[in-house]
C-alpha positions in Angstrom: 201.3 52.6 33.7 200.0 55.6 31.7 200.7 55.5 28.0 203.4 58.0 26.9 201.9 60.9 25.1 205.0 62.3 23.5 207.1 59.7 21.6 210.2 59.7 19.4 209.5 59.1 15.7 213.1 59.0 14.6 216.5 60.5 15.7 219.9 60.8 14.1 223.1 62.8 14.1 223.6 65.0 11.1 227.3 65.8 10.6 228.5 68.9 8.7 229.4 68.4 5.0 232.6 70.4 5.0 233.9 71.7 1.7 237.6 71.6 0.7 237.8 75.3 -0.1 240.5 77.5 1.5 239.2 80.3 3.7 241.0 83.3 5.2 240.0 85.8 7.9 240.7 89.5 8.1 240.7 89.8 11.9 244.0 88.8 13.4 242.7 86.9 16.4 240.3 84.6 14.5 241.8 81.1 14.3 243.2 80.1 10.9 243.0 76.4 11.4 240.9 74.4 8.9 237.3 73.8 10.0 237.0 70.1 10.8 233.2 70.2 11.1 230.7 69.4 13.7 227.0 68.6 13.4 223.6 68.4 15.1 221.5 65.8 16.8 218.0 65.8 15.4 215.1 64.2 17.3 211.6 64.1 15.8 208.7 64.0 18.3 205.0 63.1 18.1 202.6 64.6 20.6 199.6 62.3 20.8 197.9 64.3 23.5 195.2 66.9 23.3 197.4 69.5 24.9 200.5 71.4 23.6 203.8 70.5 25.2 206.9 72.5 26.2 210.3 71.4 27.2 210.8 72.1 30.9 214.3 70.8 31.1 216.8 69.4 28.6 220.0 67.5 29.5 222.7 66.3 27.1 225.1 63.7 28.3 224.0 64.5 31.8 224.5 68.3 31.6 221.5 70.7 31.9 221.5 72.9 28.8 218.0 74.4 29.3 219.4 77.8 29.9 222.4 77.8 27.5 225.3 80.1 28.0 227.5 81.7 25.4 230.7 80.0 24.2 229.5 76.5 25.2 230.3 73.2 23.5 226.6 73.1 22.6 225.9 76.3 20.6 222.1 76.3 20.4 219.1 74.1 20.7 215.4 74.4 20.0 212.1 72.7 19.8 210.2 73.7 16.6 207.4 74.5 16.7 207.4 75.6 20.3 205.2 74.6 22.1 204.8 71.2 20.4 201.2 71.3 19.2 198.5 68.8 20.3 198.2 65.8 17.9 201.2 67.0 15.9 204.9 66.7 15.3 208.0 68.7 16.2 211.7 68.9 15.8 214.2 69.0 18.6 217.6 70.1 17.3 220.8 70.4 19.3 223.8 72.1 17.6 227.3 71.1 18.7 230.5 73.2 18.3 232.5 70.1 17.7 231.6 66.4 17.0 230.8 64.6 20.3 233.3 61.9 21.1 230.5 59.5 22.4 226.9 58.8 21.6 224.6 61.7 22.6 222.3 60.9 25.5 219.4 63.3 25.4 217.0 63.6 28.4 213.8 65.6 27.8 211.5 66.6 30.6 208.2 68.0 29.5 206.1 70.6 31.3 203.7 67.9 32.6 206.6 65.9 34.1 206.7 63.3 31.4 210.3 62.3 30.5 211.9 61.0 27.3 215.4 59.6 27.0 217.0 59.2 23.6 220.5 57.8 22.6 221.7 59.2 19.3 224.8 57.5 17.9 227.4 59.9 16.3 227.3 57.9 13.1 227.2 59.5 9.7 223.9 58.5 8.0 224.0 56.6 4.7 221.2 58.8 3.3 220.6 62.6 3.9 217.6 64.7 3.0 219.4 67.6 1.3 216.6 69.8 -0.1 212.9 70.1 -0.3 210.5 72.6 -1.9 206.8 73.0 -2.4 205.2 73.5 -5.8 203.7 76.7 -7.0 200.1 75.7 -6.1 201.1 74.0 -2.9 200.1 70.6 -4.2 203.5 69.0 -4.8 206.5 68.4 -2.6 209.9 67.9 -4.2 212.5 66.1 -2.1 216.1 65.1 -2.9 217.8 62.4 -0.9 221.6 62.1 -1.2 223.5 58.9 -0.6 226.7 59.7 1.3 228.2 56.3 1.6 228.6 53.9 4.5 226.5 51.1 3.1 227.3 48.3 0.7 223.8 47.2 0.0 221.5 49.2 -2.3 219.4 51.8 -0.4 215.8 52.1 -1.4 212.8 54.1 -0.2 210.3 51.9 1.6 207.7 54.3 2.9 206.8 58.1 2.9 204.7 59.7 5.6 203.5 63.3 5.7 202.1 64.5 9.1 201.8 60.9 10.2 199.8 59.7 7.2 201.2 57.0 4.8 201.4 58.8 1.4 203.7 56.3 -0.2 201.2 55.7 -3.0 201.3 59.4 -3.8 205.1 59.5 -4.0 207.0 59.1 -7.3 210.5 57.9 -6.6 212.2 59.0 -9.8 215.3 56.9 -9.4 214.8 53.7 -7.3 218.5 52.9 -7.8 220.8 55.6 -6.7 221.7 57.9 -9.7 224.7 60.1 -9.3 224.2 59.7 -5.5 220.6 61.2 -5.8 217.1 60.0 -5.2 214.5 62.6 -6.3 211.0 62.2 -4.9 207.9 64.0 -6.1 205.0 63.8 -3.7 201.5 64.7 -5.0 199.6 66.1 -2.1 195.9 65.4 -1.4 195.3 69.1 -0.6 197.6 72.2 -0.9 199.9 73.2 1.9 199.3 76.6 3.3 202.3 78.9 3.2 204.1 79.0 6.6 202.3 76.0 8.0 204.3 73.4 9.8 204.6 69.8 8.5 206.4 66.6 9.3 208.0 64.4 6.6 209.3 61.0 7.4 211.0 58.8 4.8 211.8 55.2 5.6 214.6 53.7 3.6 216.4 50.3 3.8 219.2 52.2 5.5 217.1 53.9 8.2 214.5 56.7 8.6 215.0 60.4 7.8 212.8 63.1 9.3 212.2 66.7 8.7 209.9 69.4 10.2 209.4 72.2 7.7 207.3 75.2 7.0 205.6 75.2 3.6 206.6 77.7 1.0 205.0 78.5 -2.3 207.0 78.6 -5.6 208.1 82.2 -5.1 211.7 82.6 -6.3 213.1 85.8 -4.9 214.9 88.2 -7.2 215.5 91.0 -4.8 217.4 94.2 -3.9 218.4 96.2 -0.9 218.1 100.0 -1.1 215.5 102.6 -0.4 211.7 102.0 -0.5 211.4 102.8 -4.2 209.2 100.0 -5.6 208.5 101.7 -8.9 212.2 101.5 -9.7 212.4 97.8 -8.6 209.2 96.8 -10.5 210.6 98.2 -13.8 213.6 96.0 -13.4 211.6 92.8 -12.5 212.8 92.9 -8.9 210.1 91.0 -7.0 211.5 91.4 -3.4 212.7 94.4 -1.4 214.9 93.7 1.6 215.0 96.3 4.4 217.5 96.8 7.2 214.7 98.4 9.2 211.1 97.6 10.1 208.7 98.6 7.3 205.5 100.4 8.2 202.1 99.6 6.7 202.2 102.4 4.1 205.6 101.2 2.8 204.3 97.6 2.6 201.1 98.8 0.8 203.3 100.7 -1.7 205.4 97.7 -2.4 202.4 95.5 -2.8 200.8 97.8 -5.3 203.9 97.4 -7.5 203.9 93.5 -7.1 207.0 93.6 -4.9 207.2 91.5 -1.7 209.2 92.5 1.3 211.6 91.4 4.0 211.1 93.6 7.1 213.4 93.7 10.1 212.0 92.7 13.5 211.5 95.3 16.2 214.1 95.9 18.9 212.6 93.2 21.1 213.0 90.6 18.4 209.3 90.5 17.6 207.4 91.5 14.4 206.0 95.0 14.1 202.2 94.8 14.7 201.4 96.5 11.4 203.6 93.8 9.5 201.6 90.8 10.8 199.4 89.4 8.1 200.3 91.9 5.4 200.2 90.3 2.0 203.5 92.0 0.9 205.4 90.5 3.9 207.4 87.5 2.6 209.7 87.1 5.6 210.9 88.7 8.8 214.5 89.7 9.0 215.8 88.2 12.3 219.1 90.1 12.3 221.8 91.2 9.9 225.1 89.3 10.2 225.0 87.9 13.8 228.4 86.4 13.1 229.9 89.9 12.8 228.2 90.8 16.2 229.8 87.6 17.6 233.3 88.9 16.9 232.7 91.8 19.4 231.4 89.5 22.1 233.3 90.3 25.3 234.7 87.8 27.7 235.1 84.9 25.3 238.2 83.7 23.4 238.0 84.3 19.7 237.5 80.6 18.9 234.4 80.4 21.2 232.6 83.5 20.0 230.9 82.3 16.9 227.4 81.4 17.7 227.1 83.7 20.7 223.9 85.2 19.2 222.5 81.9 18.1 220.0 81.4 21.0 218.8 84.9 20.5 218.1 84.1 16.8 216.2 81.0 17.9 214.1 83.1 20.2 213.4 85.6 17.4 212.5 82.9 14.9 210.0 81.5 17.5 208.5 85.0 18.2 207.9 85.5 14.4 206.2 82.2 13.5 204.0 82.4 16.7 202.9 86.0 15.8 202.5 85.4 12.1 201.7 81.9 10.9 202.2 82.7 7.2 205.4 84.8 6.9 208.8 83.1 6.8 211.9 84.0 8.7 215.2 85.2 7.1 218.7 85.5 8.5 221.8 86.9 6.8 225.2 85.5 7.8 228.3 87.3 6.7 231.9 86.1 6.1 233.1 86.2 9.7 234.4 82.9 11.3 233.8 81.2 7.9 232.9 78.5 7.3 231.8 77.7 10.9 229.4 80.7 10.8 227.3 79.1 8.0 227.1 75.7 9.7 226.2 77.2 13.1 223.5 79.7 11.9 222.3 78.1 8.6 219.4 76.0 10.0 217.9 78.6 12.4 215.6 80.6 10.1 213.4 79.4 7.2 215.7 81.1 4.7 219.5 81.3 5.0 221.2 84.2 3.2 224.9 85.0 2.9 226.7 87.8 1.0 230.0 87.1 -0.8 230.9 90.5 -2.1 233.9 89.2 -4.0 235.6 92.3 -5.4 234.9 94.3 -2.2 237.0 91.9 -0.2 239.6 91.3 -2.9 238.6 87.8 -4.0 238.4 86.4 -7.5 234.9 85.9 -8.8 234.9 82.1 -8.5 234.9 82.4 -4.7 231.2 83.5 -5.0 230.5 79.9 -6.0 232.7 78.5 -3.2 230.8 80.5 -0.6 227.4 79.8 -2.0 228.1 76.1 -2.3 229.4 75.9 1.3 226.4 77.9 2.6 224.0 75.6 0.8 225.5 72.5 2.3 225.7 74.1 5.7 222.0 75.0 5.9 220.6 72.1 4.0 217.7 71.2 3.7 216.9 74.9 4.6 217.1 76.8 1.4 220.0 79.3 0.8 219.7 82.5 -1.1 222.7 84.7 -2.1 223.2 88.4 -1.9 225.7 89.5 -4.6 227.8 92.6 -5.0 226.4 95.5 -7.0 228.1 98.3 -5.2 231.5 99.7 -4.1 232.9 101.8 -1.3 234.8 105.0 -2.1 236.7 106.7 0.7 236.0 110.5 0.9 239.1 112.7 0.6 241.7 110.0 0.3 242.6 107.2 -2.2 241.3 103.7 -1.7 243.6 101.0 -0.6 241.2 98.3 -1.9 242.4 95.7 -4.4 239.5 96.6 -6.7 238.6 100.3 -6.0 235.7 100.4 -8.4 232.2 99.3 -9.2 231.9 95.7 -10.6 231.3 95.8 -14.3 228.1 94.5 -15.8 230.0 91.4 -16.9 231.3 90.8 -13.4 227.9 91.2 -11.8 226.3 88.8 -14.2 229.1 86.3 -13.6 228.6 86.5 -9.8 224.8 86.0 -10.2 225.4 82.9 -12.3 228.0 81.5 -9.8 225.3 81.7 -7.1 222.7 80.0 -9.3 225.1 77.2 -10.1 225.0 76.1 -6.5 221.2 75.7 -6.5 220.6 78.9 -4.7 216.8 79.5 -4.2 217.0 83.3 -4.8 219.2 86.2 -5.6 219.4 89.6 -3.9 221.3 92.7 -5.1 223.3 94.8 -2.7 222.6 97.7 -3.2 220.4 99.9 -5.4 220.8 103.3 -3.7 223.8 105.5 -3.1 224.5 107.1 0.2 227.2 108.5 2.4 228.1 106.7 5.6 230.6 108.6 7.6 233.7 109.3 5.5 232.7 106.8 2.8 230.4 106.8 -0.2 228.5 103.6 -0.8 227.8 103.7 -4.5 224.8 101.6 -5.6 223.6 100.2 -8.9 221.2 103.1 -9.4 224.1 105.3 -10.4 225.5 102.7 -12.8 222.8 102.2 -15.4 224.6 99.4 -17.2 224.9 97.4 -14.0 221.3 98.0 -13.1 220.3 97.0 -16.7 222.2 93.7 -16.5 220.6 92.9 -13.2 217.2 93.3 -14.8 218.2 91.3 -17.9 219.5 88.4 -15.7 216.4 88.6 -13.4 214.1 88.3 -16.4 216.0 85.2 -17.7 215.9 83.6 -14.2 212.2 84.5 -13.9 211.6 82.6 -17.2 212.7 79.3 -15.6 212.1 80.2 -11.9 209.4 77.4 -11.6 212.1 74.9 -12.4 214.9 76.5 -10.4 212.6 76.6 -7.3 212.8 72.8 -7.1 216.0 71.9 -8.9 219.0 70.3 -7.1 222.7 70.2 -8.0 223.9 67.0 -9.7 227.3 65.8 -11.1 226.2 65.0 -14.6 228.0 67.3 -17.1 231.5 67.2 -18.6 233.3 69.7 -20.8 236.7 69.9 -22.5 236.4 73.6 -23.2 239.2 75.7 -21.7 237.8 78.5 -19.5 234.2 77.1 -19.3 232.7 76.7 -15.8 229.5 74.6 -16.0 227.3 73.1 -13.3 224.0 71.1 -13.6 220.8 71.4 -11.6 218.4 68.5 -12.1 214.6 68.5 -11.7 211.8 66.0 -12.5 211.0 67.7 -15.8 214.2 69.4 -16.9 218.0 69.9 -16.4 219.4 73.4 -16.0 223.0 74.1 -17.0 224.6 77.2 -15.6 227.6 78.3 -17.7 230.2 80.9 -16.9 233.0 82.2 -19.1 236.1 82.3 -16.9 238.4 83.6 -19.6 237.9 87.2 -18.5 240.1 88.9 -15.9 239.3 91.4 -13.1 242.0 94.1 -12.9 242.2 96.8 -10.3 240.5 99.4 -12.5 238.7 97.4 -15.2 237.5 94.0 -16.4 239.1 92.5 -19.5 236.6 90.3 -21.3 237.4 87.5 -23.7 234.5 85.7 -25.4 234.4 81.9 -25.0 234.0 80.2 -28.4 231.3 77.7 -29.1 231.9 74.4 -27.5 230.4 71.0 -26.8 229.0 69.6 -23.6 228.2 66.0 -22.7 225.4 65.4 -20.2 224.5 62.2 -18.5 220.8 61.6 -19.0 218.6 60.9 -15.9 216.8 57.6 -16.1 213.4 59.3 -15.8 214.0 62.1 -18.4 215.2 61.7 -22.0 217.0 64.9 -22.8 216.0 65.4 -26.5 215.8 69.2 -26.6 218.1 72.0 -25.4 217.4 75.7 -25.3 219.3 78.9 -24.5 217.2 80.7 -21.9 216.3 84.3 -22.7 213.9 87.0 -21.3 210.7 85.1 -21.5 211.9 83.2 -24.6 213.9 80.2 -25.6 216.4 79.6 -28.5 216.8 76.1 -29.6 220.4 74.6 -29.5 221.7 71.5 -31.3 221.3 68.5 -29.1 221.4 64.7 -29.8 221.1 61.6 -27.6 223.8 58.9 -27.9 224.2 55.9 -25.6 222.6 57.5 -22.5 224.3 60.9 -22.9 223.1 64.2 -24.5 225.6 66.0 -26.6 225.0 69.8 -26.7 226.4 72.5 -28.8 226.9 75.7 -26.8 227.0 79.1 -28.5 229.7 81.7 -27.9 229.5 83.0 -24.4 230.3 86.6 -23.5 230.0 86.3 -19.7 227.4 83.7 -18.6 224.3 82.0 -19.7 221.7 79.3 -18.7 220.6 76.3 -20.8 217.5 74.2 -20.3 217.3 70.6 -21.4 214.1 68.6 -21.5 212.2 66.0 -23.4 210.2 68.2 -25.9 209.0 71.7 -26.4 205.9 71.4 -24.2 207.7 72.6 -21.1 209.2 75.7 -22.8 205.9 76.6 -24.2 204.3 76.5 -20.7 207.1 78.5 -19.2 207.0 81.2 -21.9 203.2 81.4 -21.5 203.5 81.8 -17.7 206.1 84.5 -18.2 203.8 86.5 -20.5 200.9 86.1 -18.0 202.8 87.9 -15.2 202.3 91.6 -14.6 203.9 93.7 -17.3 206.9 95.6 -16.0 209.5 96.4 -18.6 207.4 95.3 -21.5 
């Protein structure tokens, strides 16, 4: 009997981690029932042959889903990369609309006639791989495992493999015993990973194996904006990424690149990259589509509760077209607020970067709901990174009064607060909507350009974030901080070399025509110290600078004195001043913009 050339490395069912937040919908026919969650079957394959392989036929529980229709119980599936390269690894993912009631039987027939059958139990895993990132020079991989329960015995990492090679000796497991439900791993790589290249990570634990196929990214932390192609205005405000609703031409990309601004360019009408975009150094990612969940709502011939995900297989095809045409640029997909939260869980894993846009005041929300959306979107797409587009605009009807709850531009304080709520979830980038002002039909879309104080606070916040972006790029949320201060919202992000605290003053109030601020007095925080990192120093993060704050260690906890907070701030805790010195030096070494 011939040896099987494509084999299964590992397979598991990954259920949705559903948040407890309350959602509402504006459209009357969208179901209001609470989202109970679903999940996806993930199968990791190894092709040991000298030929690439495609899936010729795919059956799930006896049903052929090779050509998948809209509104089905299975929303989308894919093999990535497709075809499965010779002597390499790939990921077969099958996304369900609801949790299967029985184990998932998957039958894969490959193009050469070879068949594989896998049985995947619908059992929540004890350990999940929740985030990964690649270091700035491509020589480190940062991985965070989360323990989600289901096992009585201690769970430990046994082996780590990258692209089939045992790299356990290169892996630093920072917490061998679960710490706050986390197990951070730093993998020192023998050679740098090229941006956009596909890789396979396998982590064997005492509770089972976890796999992930990923595309390598560098340490770029997007601080972006929508608007017109005006890179000189973006560069002077430390915007490093321009996002376009249309395909950019070479001249526009050249202009952006000359101002040290990267770009996200929309794919062409056929879902493929523009020829003059491929390989351009300014091109960070291809925009697969804007808000496919909104398009789903208008899908004809389907009941409202079966529409979400109707565009998913088209997004899968566009993602494949982009990475096959351009091996280095990433893919990017914006998912709106329609059919929430199912939309984020259904679309979140398709592209390399998941983006959502909680425009709080525009839809009549309180500002805290930016955090709720961003946190849900992160969990929905994990371990795919999520970025957040925040509101820096408002819509004014022409010739009639507005019926909006907040018929005005967000104030600088509100914009800064929304940006910090997004950061508090571990978002891997921020994007402003929008810089320009333009008339659309009988409405004026007012952008930040016409509100200098708003544009200024965006720049100030971007420069503060840029100061610690190398840490934020690989930090992960952790439950480790407590506060007794009334009106203080604070969340922690943990990294191997530091802890980042994101603090928001919630004493202010958004009124229909203004924002009433109320400074938050100085207060004290208590932070649980990670076992690998004594937190002896604390700093208020500024624009390329750090201000020392009172901090002392006492019985495994750091006690920190916060200053008065007007709207929001970020604090960095670490062992000594060597990290802040390096970060400040790196900030000064970047191209001068506002300085």
